[in-house]
C-alpha positions, 0 to 999 in steps of 0.5 A, a space after each residue: 939479447 934481442 927484445 922479444 915482442 908479443 900480441 897482447 889483445 888487451 894492449 891492441 898490439 906487439 908489446 916488448 915482453 920485458 915491459 910486462 912484468 912478472 905478472 904477466 902470463 908471458 914472464 921474460 925469459 922465465 923458460 930458461 930458468 932451468 938451463 941456467 938462463 942458457 941461450 944461443 944463436 944460429 952460429 952456435 947451433 950451426 956449429 951444433 949441427 956440424 958437431 953432430 954429423 961429425 963421424 968421430 964425435 958420435 959412435 954408430 950406436 949413439 947415432 942409431 939411438 938418436 936418428 931412429 924411431 924408439 918402441 914404447 912400453 905398449 909397443 908402438 913406434 914414437 917418432 920423438 927422442 933426445 930431443 927432437 921430433 924423426 921424420 921421413 920425407 920424400 922431399 927432404 930425406 931422414 930429418 930430425 927438427 924441434 920448434 919452440 915459442 914462448 914470450 916473444 920468441 919462436 924457433 925452429 931447428 930443422 937438420 936433413 940428415 940425408 941432404 947435410 942442410 939445416 934451417 935455424 930460424 930464431 924469431 924475436 916476434 911471436 904472434 898467431 899471425 907470424 908463422 916460421 915459413 919452413 915450406 917457402 924455404 923448403 921450396 927455395 932448397 928443393 924446387 925443381 928448376 927444370 920444372 915448366 909450368 906449361 905442362 902442369 895440364 898433364 897432371 890436372 883431373 879426377 883420379 879415383 882412390 883405388 882402395 875406395 873408388 867412389 873417393 874422387 879427388 879433382 886437381 885443377 890449376 889456379 893462377 898457374 899453381 896446381 892444386 887439390 881442390 878440396 871443396 869449392 872454395 878451399 884448394 891446396 896448392 902443390 909445390 913442384 919438387 922433381 920430375 912428376 913429384 909434387 909435395 903439399 905446400 903448408 900441410 902437417 903431416 908431410 903429404 908428398 904425391 908422385 904422378 905415374 906415366 904409362 909406356 906412352 908417357 902419359 899420366 894415369 896414376 899417382 901415388 900419395 905418401 903421408 907419414 909412413 902410408 902409401 895410397 894410390 890413385 888412378 886418373 879417371 
């Protein structure tokens, strides 16, 4: 197994977790004891992904249990169960995923059920500065290759939230990227994912924006999707 590295403030840098000893708060592989020291690799996880999507391995009833929300005792819905989170995304379609980290390792197993894609990340460095590059990977997988950067000005402008007309959202172009101007010092970049559709980069829960055209082909409205909520905004 590749050695895992983590950042230890008192040692001022990256160190092998295995060298820290059992007295350290990060103990090498201590979280796999309950699984009998079970470990995996990207090839076996891809096999597992292919087995799970196989039409004969799981019954229809099992798939319904695995890939749908569950009702909790208080009547609310949970998007977690059977070892993963379940998401409904306009970008990826329905997907299930789970990440984890411990003692110099970080991982993500992200299955896009309707797109037949699986993202498997196994990292052997785990520090606050090193993140799993999920949005960058999504951009590679789902970017709109026909998108024309020169047309970004069509989307820029001020939009008034229909439910709260005094709430004005401003979209502008910065360095050739459409951004939501949160305030004068904070901008959220938008990634084009299809005709008139964008996803807010590095934002969780996922926010996607669909710009709507009128009969003359001009942008006059937008629809903002987050979780199961939809918000409408009109261009001023």
